C-alpha positions as CSV (number, residue, x, y, z in Angstrom):
1,M,-41.2,-67.7,-2.9
2,R,-45.0,-67.5,-3.5
3,I,-45.6,-65.6,-0.1
4,L,-43.1,-63.5,-0.7
5,V,-44.5,-62.0,-4.1
6,T,-48.0,-61.6,-2.6
7,A,-47.1,-59.7,0.9
8,L,-44.6,-57.3,-2.0
9,L,-47.9,-56.7,-3.7
10,G,-49.7,-56.5,-1.3
11,A,-47.8,-53.9,0.4
12,I,-47.4,-52.0,-2.8
13,T,-51.5,-51.7,-3.4
14,L,-51.3,-50.8,0.4
15,L,-49.2,-48.1,0.2
16,G,-50.7,-46.9,-3.2
17,I,-54.0,-46.3,-1.5
18,S,-52.9,-44.9,1.6
19,C,-50.8,-42.4,-0.4
20,E,-53.7,-41.2,-2.7
21,K,-54.8,-37.9,-2.4
22,S,-58.2,-37.2,-0.8
23,K,-60.7,-34.5,-2.5
24,D,-61.8,-32.0,0.3
25,D,-64.8,-30.3,-1.0
26,S,-65.4,-29.0,2.4
27,R,-64.9,-25.7,1.2
28,K,-67.5,-25.7,-1.4
29,R,-70.3,-26.9,0.7
30,T,-72.5,-24.0,0.6
31,F,-75.2,-23.6,3.4
32,I,-77.2,-21.5,6.4
33,S,-77.6,-23.0,9.8
34,M,-78.8,-22.2,13.1
35,K,-80.1,-23.3,16.3
36,L,-83.6,-22.1,17.6
37,D,-84.9,-22.7,20.7
38,N,-82.2,-26.0,20.8
39,K,-83.4,-27.1,17.1
40,V,-81.0,-27.1,14.8
41,Y,-82.2,-25.3,11.4
42,L,-80.1,-26.4,8.0
43,S,-80.4,-25.0,4.6
44,E,-78.2,-26.3,1.9
45,S,-77.0,-24.3,-1.3
46,P,-78.7,-20.5,-0.2
47,K,-78.8,-18.3,-3.1
48,G,-76.8,-15.1,-1.9
49,T,-77.6,-11.9,-4.2
50,I,-75.9,-8.1,-4.1
51,Y,-77.5,-5.4,-5.2
52,V,-75.8,-2.8,-6.8
53,P,-76.9,1.1,-6.3
54,D,-78.8,2.4,-8.9
55,L,-78.2,6.4,-8.3
56,T,-79.7,7.5,-11.9
57,D,-83.4,7.5,-10.6
58,T,-85.1,9.2,-7.7
59,N,-86.0,6.1,-5.8
60,P,-83.7,6.8,-2.6
61,N,-84.4,2.9,-1.4
62,N,-81.9,2.0,-4.0
63,D,-79.3,3.9,-3.8
64,Y,-77.3,1.7,-1.3
65,P,-75.5,-1.5,-1.9
66,K,-77.7,-4.5,-0.5
67,M,-76.8,-8.2,0.0
68,E,-79.3,-11.1,0.6
69,I,-78.8,-14.6,1.5
70,T,-81.6,-16.6,1.5
71,G,-82.3,-20.7,2.2
72,Q,-85.2,-23.3,2.6
73,S,-84.5,-26.0,5.1
74,Y,-85.4,-29.4,4.5
75,N,-88.8,-29.0,6.1
76,G,-89.9,-25.8,4.0
77,D,-88.5,-23.2,6.3
78,Q,-87.3,-20.2,4.8
79,I,-84.2,-18.3,6.4
80,S,-83.8,-14.5,4.9
81,L,-80.2,-12.8,6.0
82,R,-80.3,-8.9,4.6
83,L,-77.1,-6.5,4.9
84,V,-76.5,-3.1,3.9
85,A,-73.1,-1.2,2.9
86,P,-72.7,2.3,2.9
87,A,-70.3,1.3,-0.2
88,L,-68.8,-1.5,-2.6
89,P,-67.8,-4.0,-1.8
90,F,-68.7,-5.1,1.4
91,T,-66.3,-6.1,3.9
92,P,-65.8,-8.4,6.6
93,G,-67.3,-7.0,9.6
94,V,-70.2,-6.6,12.0
95,Y,-73.2,-6.0,10.8
96,A,-76.1,-4.6,13.8
97,A,-79.4,-5.3,13.1
98,T,-80.2,-2.1,14.6
99,K,-79.3,-0.5,11.4
100,T,-82.2,-0.3,9.1
101,G,-81.6,-3.1,6.1
102,N,-79.5,-5.1,8.1
103,G,-81.6,-8.6,10.0
104,M,-82.9,-11.9,9.0
105,L,-86.3,-13.3,8.7
106,M,-87.3,-16.5,9.1
107,M,-90.7,-18.2,8.2
108,L,-91.3,-21.5,10.1
109,A,-93.4,-24.0,7.7
110,S,-94.7,-26.1,10.7
111,T,-96.3,-23.5,12.7
112,Y,-96.7,-20.7,10.2
113,T,-94.8,-18.2,12.4
114,T,-92.5,-15.2,10.9
115,L,-89.6,-14.5,13.5
116,T,-87.6,-11.3,12.6
117,S,-84.5,-9.6,14.3
118,E,-86.2,-6.4,13.5
119,G,-86.1,-3.8,16.4
120,S,-83.6,-6.3,18.0
121,A,-80.8,-4.7,19.9
122,D,-78.5,-8.1,20.1
123,F,-78.9,-9.5,16.7
124,F,-75.3,-9.6,14.6
125,I,-74.6,-10.6,11.4
126,T,-71.1,-10.8,11.4
127,I,-69.2,-11.6,7.4
128,T,-66.0,-13.5,8.3
129,H,-64.9,-13.6,4.6
130,I,-65.8,-12.3,1.5
131,D,-64.5,-12.3,-2.2
132,N,-66.1,-12.2,-5.8
133,V,-67.4,-15.5,-5.4
134,T,-68.4,-16.4,-2.3
135,V,-69.5,-14.7,1.5
136,E,-69.0,-16.5,5.1
137,G,-69.7,-15.4,8.5
138,T,-72.0,-16.0,11.4
139,F,-74.8,-14.6,13.0
140,S,-76.9,-14.5,16.5
141,G,-79.1,-12.6,18.7
142,A,-82.8,-12.3,19.2
143,L,-85.7,-13.1,17.2
144,K,-89.4,-12.0,17.9
145,D,-92.7,-13.4,16.5
146,T,-94.2,-10.8,14.0
147,N,-97.6,-11.8,15.6
148,G,-96.3,-10.4,18.9
149,S,-97.3,-13.8,20.6
150,G,-94.4,-15.3,22.8
151,G,-91.2,-13.4,23.9
152,P,-87.9,-13.2,22.0
153,R,-86.3,-16.3,20.7
154,G,-82.7,-16.5,20.6
155,T,-80.8,-18.2,17.7
156,R,-77.5,-19.6,18.3
157,D,-74.4,-20.7,16.8
158,G,-75.4,-19.3,13.3
159,A,-73.2,-19.9,10.2
160,F,-73.6,-19.2,6.7
161,R,-71.4,-19.5,3.6
162,A,-73.0,-18.8,0.1
163,T,-72.1,-18.0,-3.5
164,V,-72.8,-14.4,-4.1
165,T,-73.6,-13.0,-7.6
166,Q,-73.9,-9.0,-8.3
167,I,-76.9,-7.6,-10.1
168,S,-78.1,-4.4,-10.5
169,Q,-81.7,-2.8,-8.5
């Protein structure tokens, strides 16, 4: 009898543990990740800021909405993605670096190198989802060294998810 009770209690405990709901926090995780020259770069908890246009002054540089997603890797590498839109709200779609204001800037701490997508015909940032709280998407293309040394460096498998806040310019 004792063996039967022990077996029943064990079975009930096992079923109780296996039916427990798991907490999925993967959608809450924010990051910027990419491959550059076959090396993976990862920035956890980047900041996303949407700058609302200011049409009340004479400065034409703040008359359109801008978004900036910035992060820092564990090695101190700075990553910044910049996007512009003709009007709010930002919408899912492709934002090419050939349009002024769109692109990526990366500062590599280990080599004191600054890379930019400025002037790149094949660098694209794609917003796949955006709402009032988060923005997520992908990016890829060629970056060039601002010092002019070396050829273009390709980014692959770029992805981001960031919490965004909206502020005035």
